[in-house]
C-alpha positions as CSV (number, residue, x, y, z in Angstrom):
1,M,55.4,-79.0,-9.7
2,T,54.6,-77.8,-13.2
3,V,55.0,-74.2,-14.4
4,R,51.2,-73.9,-14.7
5,S,50.6,-75.2,-11.1
6,F,53.4,-72.9,-9.8
7,V,51.8,-69.8,-11.5
8,L,48.4,-70.8,-10.2
9,S,49.8,-71.1,-6.7
10,L,51.3,-67.7,-6.9
11,A,48.1,-66.2,-8.2
12,I,46.2,-67.8,-5.2
13,L,48.8,-66.5,-2.8
14,A,48.6,-63.0,-4.3
15,V,44.8,-63.0,-3.8
16,V,45.1,-64.3,-0.2
17,V,48.0,-61.9,0.8
18,A,46.7,-58.7,-1.0
19,P,43.8,-57.9,1.3
20,A,45.9,-58.2,4.4
21,S,48.7,-56.0,3.0
22,A,46.2,-53.4,1.8
23,Q,45.2,-52.9,5.5
24,T,48.8,-52.3,6.7
25,P,49.6,-48.7,7.5
26,L,52.4,-47.1,5.5
27,R,54.3,-47.0,8.8
28,P,53.2,-47.4,12.4
29,P,50.8,-44.5,13.3
30,D,52.2,-41.9,15.6
31,V,49.0,-41.8,17.7
32,I,46.0,-44.0,18.4
33,F,42.8,-42.8,16.9
34,V,40.6,-40.9,19.3
35,P,37.7,-39.1,17.6
36,T,37.2,-35.3,18.2
37,P,33.8,-34.8,19.7
38,Q,31.4,-33.1,17.3
39,E,31.0,-30.0,19.5
40,V,34.7,-29.5,19.4
41,V,34.7,-30.0,15.6
42,D,32.1,-27.3,15.3
43,A,34.0,-25.0,17.6
44,M,37.3,-25.5,15.6
45,L,35.6,-24.7,12.3
46,K,33.8,-21.7,13.7
47,L,37.1,-20.4,15.3
48,A,38.8,-20.7,12.0
49,K,36.0,-18.8,10.3
50,V,35.6,-21.4,7.6
51,T,33.8,-20.4,4.5
52,K,32.8,-22.0,1.2
53,S,36.1,-20.7,-0.4
54,D,38.3,-22.6,2.1
55,V,40.2,-25.8,1.6
56,I,40.5,-27.7,4.9
57,Y,43.3,-30.2,5.4
58,D,42.8,-32.4,8.4
59,L,46.2,-34.0,9.3
60,G,45.4,-37.4,10.9
61,S,41.8,-37.3,9.8
62,G,40.6,-40.5,11.4
63,D,37.0,-41.1,10.6
64,G,36.8,-37.9,8.5
65,R,34.3,-35.9,10.6
66,I,36.2,-32.6,10.4
67,P,36.4,-32.3,6.6
68,I,32.9,-33.8,6.2
69,T,31.5,-31.2,8.7
70,A,33.4,-28.4,6.9
71,A,31.8,-29.4,3.6
72,K,28.3,-30.0,5.0
73,T,28.1,-26.9,7.2
74,Y,30.2,-24.3,5.3
75,G,30.4,-25.6,1.8
76,A,34.2,-25.8,2.1
77,R,36.4,-28.4,0.3
78,G,38.1,-30.9,2.5
79,V,41.1,-33.2,2.4
80,G,41.7,-35.8,5.1
81,I,45.2,-37.3,5.4
82,D,45.6,-40.5,7.5
83,I,48.4,-43.1,7.5
84,D,46.0,-45.9,8.6
85,P,44.1,-47.5,5.7
86,Q,41.4,-48.6,8.2
87,R,40.7,-45.0,9.1
88,I,40.6,-44.1,5.4
89,K,38.1,-46.9,4.8
90,E,35.9,-45.6,7.7
91,A,36.2,-42.0,6.5
92,T,35.2,-43.0,3.0
93,E,32.1,-44.8,4.3
94,N,31.2,-41.8,6.4
95,L,31.7,-39.6,3.3
96,K,29.2,-41.7,1.3
97,T,26.6,-41.3,4.0
98,A,27.2,-37.6,4.3
99,G,26.6,-36.9,0.6
100,V,29.5,-34.4,0.1
101,G,31.8,-36.7,-1.9
102,D,32.1,-33.9,-4.5
103,R,33.8,-31.6,-2.0
104,V,35.9,-34.0,0.2
105,K,38.5,-36.6,-0.4
106,F,40.6,-38.8,1.9
107,L,44.2,-39.8,1.2
108,N,46.1,-42.7,2.7
109,Q,49.3,-40.8,3.1
110,D,51.9,-39.7,5.7
111,L,51.0,-36.2,6.9
112,F,54.7,-35.4,7.2
113,T,55.4,-36.0,3.5
114,T,52.1,-35.0,1.9
115,D,51.9,-31.7,0.0
116,I,49.5,-29.5,2.0
117,S,50.2,-26.2,0.2
118,E,46.6,-25.9,-1.1
119,A,45.2,-25.6,2.4
120,T,43.7,-22.4,3.7
121,V,42.8,-24.1,7.1
122,V,44.7,-27.0,8.7
123,T,43.1,-28.9,11.6
124,L,45.1,-31.1,14.1
125,Y,44.5,-33.5,16.9
126,L,48.0,-34.8,17.4
127,L,50.2,-35.0,20.4
128,P,52.3,-31.9,21.5
129,S,55.5,-33.5,20.2
130,L,53.9,-34.1,16.8
131,N,52.5,-30.6,16.6
132,L,56.1,-29.4,17.1
133,K,57.4,-31.8,14.5
134,V,54.8,-30.7,11.9
135,L,55.3,-26.9,12.7
136,P,58.3,-26.4,10.3
137,K,56.2,-28.1,7.5
138,L,53.3,-25.8,8.2
139,N,55.5,-22.7,8.1
140,K,57.3,-23.8,5.0
141,E,54.4,-25.1,2.8
142,L,51.5,-22.8,3.8
143,K,50.7,-19.3,2.6
144,P,50.9,-16.5,5.2
145,G,47.5,-16.2,6.9
146,T,46.6,-19.8,6.6
147,R,44.6,-20.8,9.7
148,I,45.7,-23.6,12.0
149,V,43.4,-25.1,14.6
150,S,44.4,-27.8,17.1
151,H,42.2,-29.8,19.4
152,A,43.7,-30.4,22.9
153,F,47.4,-29.7,22.2
154,D,49.4,-26.5,21.7
155,M,52.7,-26.0,19.9
156,G,55.0,-25.4,22.8
157,S,56.2,-21.8,23.1
158,A,54.2,-20.7,20.0
159,K,51.6,-18.5,21.5
160,P,48.1,-19.1,20.1
161,L,46.2,-16.1,18.8
162,E,43.1,-17.5,20.6
163,T,42.3,-20.4,22.9
164,L,38.8,-21.8,23.6
165,N,37.5,-24.1,26.2
166,V,34.8,-26.4,24.9
167,N,33.3,-28.3,27.8
168,G,36.8,-28.9,29.3
169,R,38.5,-29.4,26.0
170,S,41.1,-26.9,24.7
171,V,41.1,-25.6,21.1
172,Y,44.1,-23.5,19.9
173,F,44.2,-21.1,16.9
174,W,47.2,-19.7,15.0
175,T,47.9,-18.2,11.6
176,I,50.9,-18.8,9.4
177,P,53.7,-17.9,10.1
178,I,53.7,-19.4,13.6
179,Q,56.6,-18.0,15.7
180,Q,58.3,-20.1,18.3
């Protein structure tokens, strides 16, 4: 094999391998993607009293419906964090359709290591164990008074300030700091 054919083979291999590796999550996701029903999204944002001055961080943002709704309905800025590049791709497509790309962005990152200190509202649809795992990060990085809204799952002994029932689905609300 000549040097030229070897380099050409490597280039072809890089083109073939790159798309597959680009679709591999940074690490295995902690949960499977299950979308939050739109009526729950609406209730979460209303409960958090979202306004145009808010910055919503959706941890585990999936298809992006929460930050997109926050931008479309309230004029807020939104950031979606998801570890799965397929979800980011889907959210980005939904963002193009929604027409609020100037107010929302999606990051293919790990929610446990991403800086979320800019958030004024954080939304969650994680498992109870993950809510508890992210709780120290929320208390450490977020300013006092930052609003936290969780679909379906609480944070153990941390008593929510308010709980809603949206057609059989629970929505929990806290503000930082959250006491255990």
